[in-house]
C-alpha positions in Angstrom: 27.0 -44.3 14.0 24.3 -43.8 11.3 21.6 -46.5 11.7 19.1 -46.3 8.8 17.4 -49.7 8.3 13.9 -49.4 6.8 12.5 -52.0 9.1 11.5 -55.6 8.8 7.8 -55.2 9.4 6.1 -53.7 6.4 2.6 -52.3 6.5 -0.3 -54.3 5.3 -1.6 -53.5 1.9 -4.8 -52.1 3.4 -3.0 -49.8 5.8 -0.7 -48.5 3.0 -3.8 -47.9 0.8 -5.4 -45.9 3.6 -2.2 -43.9 3.9 -2.1 -43.2 0.2 -5.8 -42.2 0.3 -5.1 -39.7 3.1 -2.1 -38.4 1.3 -4.2 -37.6 -1.8 -6.6 -35.7 0.4 -3.7 -33.8 1.9 -2.3 -33.0 -1.6 -5.7 -31.5 -2.6 -5.7 -29.4 0.6 -2.2 -28.2 -0.1 -3.1 -27.2 -3.7 -5.6 -24.7 -2.2 -3.3 -23.3 0.5 -2.3 -19.6 -0.2 -0.2 -18.8 2.8 2.5 -20.4 5.0 0.3 -20.7 8.1 -2.2 -22.7 6.1 0.5 -25.0 4.8 2.0 -25.5 8.3 -1.4 -26.4 9.7 -2.1 -29.0 7.0 1.4 -30.6 7.2 1.4 -30.6 11.1 -1.8 -32.7 11.2 -1.1 -34.8 8.1 2.5 -35.8 9.1 1.3 -37.4 12.3 -1.8 -39.0 10.9 0.0 -40.6 8.0 2.2 -42.8 10.2 0.4 -42.8 13.5 3.5 -41.4 15.2 3.6 -39.5 18.6 4.8 -36.3 17.2 5.4 -34.4 14.0 7.4 -31.2 13.3 7.6 -28.9 10.4 11.1 -27.2 10.0 12.0 -24.4 7.6 15.5 -23.3 6.6 16.4 -19.7 7.5 19.9 -19.2 6.1 22.2 -21.1 8.5 19.4 -21.8 11.0 16.7 -24.4 11.4 13.4 -22.8 12.3 11.0 -25.2 14.0 7.9 -23.5 12.6 5.2 -25.9 13.8 4.6 -29.2 15.6 1.9 -31.7 16.6 3.1 -33.8 19.5 2.0 -35.5 22.7 4.2 -32.9 24.6 6.0 -29.8 23.4 9.3 -30.2 21.5 10.9 -27.1 19.9 8.1 -25.1 18.2 9.2 -21.5 17.5 12.9 -22.1 18.3 15.9 -21.8 16.0 19.1 -23.9 16.0 22.2 -23.8 13.9 22.1 -26.2 10.9 25.0 -28.2 12.2 23.5 -28.9 15.6 20.3 -30.7 14.8 19.1 -33.6 12.7 16.8 -31.5 10.6 19.9 -29.4 9.7 21.8 -32.5 8.6 18.9 -33.6 6.4 18.7 -30.2 4.7 22.5 -29.9 4.3 22.7 -33.4 2.7 19.4 -33.5 1.0 18.9 -37.0 2.4 16.4 -38.8 4.7 17.4 -39.7 8.2 15.7 -42.9 9.5 16.8 -43.4 13.2 15.2 -46.3 15.2 17.3 -45.3 18.3 18.2 -41.7 18.6 20.8 -42.5 21.3 22.7 -44.8 19.0 23.1 -42.1 16.3 25.9 -39.6 16.3 24.0 -37.0 14.3 21.5 -36.5 17.2 22.3 -33.9 19.9 21.5 -36.3 22.8 21.4 -33.6 25.5 18.7 -31.7 23.6 16.6 -34.8 23.2 16.8 -36.2 26.8 14.1 -33.8 28.2 11.8 -35.0 25.4 9.7 -38.1 24.8 11.5 -38.9 21.6 13.0 -42.4 21.2 12.9 -42.9 17.4 12.5 -40.6 14.4 12.3 -40.1 10.7 13.3 -36.8 9.2 12.9 -36.1 5.4 13.9 -33.1 3.4 11.5 -30.8 1.7 13.0 -30.9 -1.8 16.1 -33.0 -2.2 17.9 -30.4 -4.3 18.7 -27.4 -2.2 16.2 -28.3 0.5 14.1 -25.5 2.0 12.9 -27.4 5.0 12.2 -30.8 6.6 9.4 -32.8 8.1 10.0 -35.1 11.1 8.0 -37.9 12.7 8.8 -38.9 16.3 7.9 -41.9 18.4 7.8 -42.1 22.2 8.8 -45.8 22.2 11.6 -47.5 20.2 10.2 -47.9 16.7 11.6 -49.4 13.5 10.2 -47.2 10.7 9.2 -49.3 7.7 9.7 -48.4 4.0 6.0 -47.5 3.6 6.1 -44.9 6.4 9.2 -43.3 5.0 7.8 -43.2 1.5 4.5 -41.6 2.6 6.4 -39.0 4.7 8.7 -38.2 1.8 5.7 -37.9 -0.6 4.2 -35.5 1.9 7.4 -33.5 1.9 7.5 -33.4 -1.9 3.9 -32.2 -2.0 4.9 -29.6 0.6 7.7 -28.3 -1.6 5.2 -27.7 -4.4 2.7 -26.0 -2.0 5.4 -23.7 -0.6 6.4 -22.7 -4.1 2.8 -22.0 -5.0 2.5 -19.9 -1.8 5.6 -18.0 -2.8 4.3 -17.4 -6.3 0.8 -16.5 -5.0 2.2 -14.0 -2.6 4.5 -12.6 -5.3 1.5 -12.2 -7.6 -0.6 -10.6 -4.8 2.3 -8.2 -4.2 2.5 -7.4 -7.9 -1.2 -6.9 -8.1 -1.2 -4.6 -5.0 1.8 -2.7 -6.4 0.2 -2.3 -9.8 -3.1 -1.3 -8.2 -1.2 1.3 -6.2 0.6 2.5 -9.4 -2.7 2.8 -11.2 -4.3 4.6 -8.3 -1.4 7.1 -8.2 -1.6 7.5 -12.0 -5.3 8.1 -11.7 -4.8 10.6 -8.9 -2.2 12.5 -11.0 -4.5 12.5 -14.0 -7.4 13.7 -11.8 -5.2 16.3 -10.2 -3.9 17.5 -13.6 -7.5 17.6 -15.0 -8.4 20.0 -12.2 -5.2 22.1 -12.2 -4.1 25.1 -14.2 -0.7 24.1 -15.6 0.7 27.7 -15.6 -0.2 28.8 -12.1 -0.8 25.6 -10.2 -4.2 26.9 -9.1 -7.4 25.0 -9.9 -8.7 25.4 -13.4 -12.3 26.1 -14.3 -13.3 22.5 -14.0 -11.6 22.1 -10.7 -13.2 25.3 -9.4 -16.7 24.2 -10.3 -16.2 20.7 -8.6 -14.8 22.1 -5.4 -17.1 25.2 -5.3 -20.1 22.8 -5.6 -19.0 21.0 -2.5 -18.4 24.2 -0.6 -21.8 25.5 -1.6 -23.5 22.3 -0.5 -21.8 22.7 2.9 -22.8 26.4 3.1 -26.4 25.5 2.3 -26.5 22.8 4.9 -24.7 24.5 7.8 -25.3 28.2 6.9 -22.8 31.0 7.3 -23.0 32.1 3.6 -20.0 32.6 1.4 -18.1 35.2 -0.6 -17.3 35.0 -4.3 -14.6 37.2 -5.8 -13.6 37.6 -9.5 -10.2 39.2 -10.2 -9.1 40.3 -13.7 -5.5 41.5 -14.3 -5.2 45.0 -15.8 -3.0 45.5 -18.7 -2.0 41.8 -19.4 -2.5 42.3 -23.2 -0.1 45.3 -23.1 2.5 43.2 -21.3 2.2 40.4 -23.8 2.4 42.8 -26.7 5.4 44.8 -25.4 7.4 42.2 -23.5 6.2 38.9 -24.8 4.1 36.1 -23.5 6.9 34.9 -21.1 6.5 38.2 -19.2 2.8 37.9 -19.3 3.0 34.4 -17.9 5.3 35.6 -15.1 2.7 38.2 -14.2 0.0 35.5 -14.1 2.1 33.4 -11.8 2.7 36.4 -9.6 -1.0 36.9 -9.3 -1.5 33.3 -8.3 1.2 33.6 -5.6 -0.5 36.8 -4.3 -3.8 34.8 -4.0 -2.1 32.0 -2.2 -0.6 34.4 0.3 -4.0 35.8 1.4 -6.3 32.8 1.2 -7.2 30.3 3.9 -7.1 26.6 3.6 -10.9 26.4 3.1 -10.9 28.9 0.3 -11.1 27.8 -3.3 -9.0 29.7 -5.8 -8.8 29.1 -9.6 -7.6 30.6 -12.8 -10.8 30.6 -14.8 -8.9 31.3 -18.1 -6.9 34.1 -19.6 -6.3 36.8 -17.0 -9.3 36.0 -14.9 -9.1 34.5 -11.4 -11.9 33.4 -9.1 -12.1 32.8 -5.3 -14.9 31.2 -3.3 -14.4 31.8 0.5 -16.7 30.5 3.2 -18.3 33.2 5.3 -19.1 36.8 4.6 -15.6 38.3 4.5 -15.7 40.3 1.3 -14.2 43.6 2.6 -11.5 41.9 4.6 -10.6 39.7 1.6 -10.4 42.6 -0.8 -8.3 44.7 1.6 -5.8 41.9 2.2 -5.6 41.2 -1.5 -4.9 44.8 -2.4 -2.2 45.0 0.3 -0.6 41.9 -1.0 -0.6 43.2 -4.6 1.0 46.5 -3.4 3.6 44.6 -1.5 4.7 42.5 -4.5 5.2 45.6 -6.7 8.6 47.3 -6.6 9.2 51.0 -7.2 9.8 51.7 -10.9 8.6 48.3 -12.0 7.9 48.3 -15.7 4.8 46.1 -15.5 3.3 46.3 -12.0 0.6 43.9 -11.0 -2.8 45.5 -10.9 -6.3 43.9 -10.8 -9.9 44.8 -11.0 -12.1 43.0 -8.5 -15.8 42.1 -8.2 -17.1 40.8 -4.9 -20.5 39.2 -4.1 -21.5 38.1 -0.6 -24.3 35.5 -0.4 -25.8 35.1 3.0 -28.6 32.7 2.1 -27.7 30.0 -0.5 -31.3 28.8 -1.0 -32.3 29.0 -4.6 -29.0 30.7 -5.6 -26.9 29.1 -8.3 -23.1 29.5 -8.7 -23.5 30.8 -12.2 -25.9 33.5 -11.0 -23.4 34.7 -8.4 -20.5 34.5 -11.0 -22.5 36.7 -13.3 -23.1 39.3 -10.6 -19.4 39.2 -9.6 -18.5 39.6 -13.2 -20.6 42.8 -13.5 -19.0 44.3 -10.4 -15.5 43.4 -11.6 -16.1 45.2 -14.9 -17.6 48.1 -13.1 -14.4 48.3 -11.0 -12.3 48.1 -14.2 -14.2 51.0 -15.8 -13.9 53.0 -12.6 -10.1 52.4 -12.5 -9.7 53.3 -16.2 -11.7 56.5 -15.7 -9.6 57.4 -12.7 -6.4 56.7 -14.6 -7.6 58.9 -17.5 -8.7 61.7 -15.3 -5.5 61.6 -13.1 -3.1 63.6 -15.5 -5.5 66.6 -15.7 -6.2 66.6 -12.0 
């Protein structure tokens, strides 16, 4: 039996005006809501205050389930619980897109009487949130038999209609927030890639000159503050021009990449390695470890060369150890390392020239 009379005792004009005034205040609050919890809190309080009922509930549709998301009642009802759409009055309202006005719940076949007996509910009004494809429902409950009048139902339905708009605004706001976060993340990733590329040598994957200066500056600040000194090494490949002239630039590029791999194999995580340009590489290593670094590098170079290799990897090296960083600039140390590297190159050339007559 579906009993839906709208009541024979209408509200006074003054009471209805008060209800409309309160509804307008609620609509303003809902227009500012930016999350579901805020909407629930507003509706929970407003639904009960609008009609002076003993309990109000806010229900959301979750697929084939009714989710009783929030309530304001003299005693607990079903907050936080989920029920199949076909088993409760809120489900009926959402499935049909119609209001349910029930003065006596035990005289209505749509009510699951066993579920209501432990509660205080005697009468109720349940209205859909959006009549077309409802997304939820708002219910008012009374502890004593009550004949809801037309004005009560109209106010509650107006609240539900406002809730529909508020929920859509929340959805759009969250979607926009998500897009903004996603776009911000994309821009940050793009910036990181650009920043990384601006500091990276494309051919070898080591730092370029700009990257070396930025990272070396940080390392030198650390060394100046905490002590321990540092070692700076310049490495220049021998015979790269000959390789380019005889075998082409692809072969020369392969030799440069080989040199970069050799450096990676001997350096520590804290060391800064870069291709400064052309065939020149630079390493800044914390601590005074010049001899050890040079020995490991020469061993790695020898290990990468195969017997009879047409263009073996060879390099001239200049090392400078700086124990006290006070008053010492990076450019000064680079200049000293450059002098030692070219001295090593001259020595190697002299040895190579003298070798056949030995």
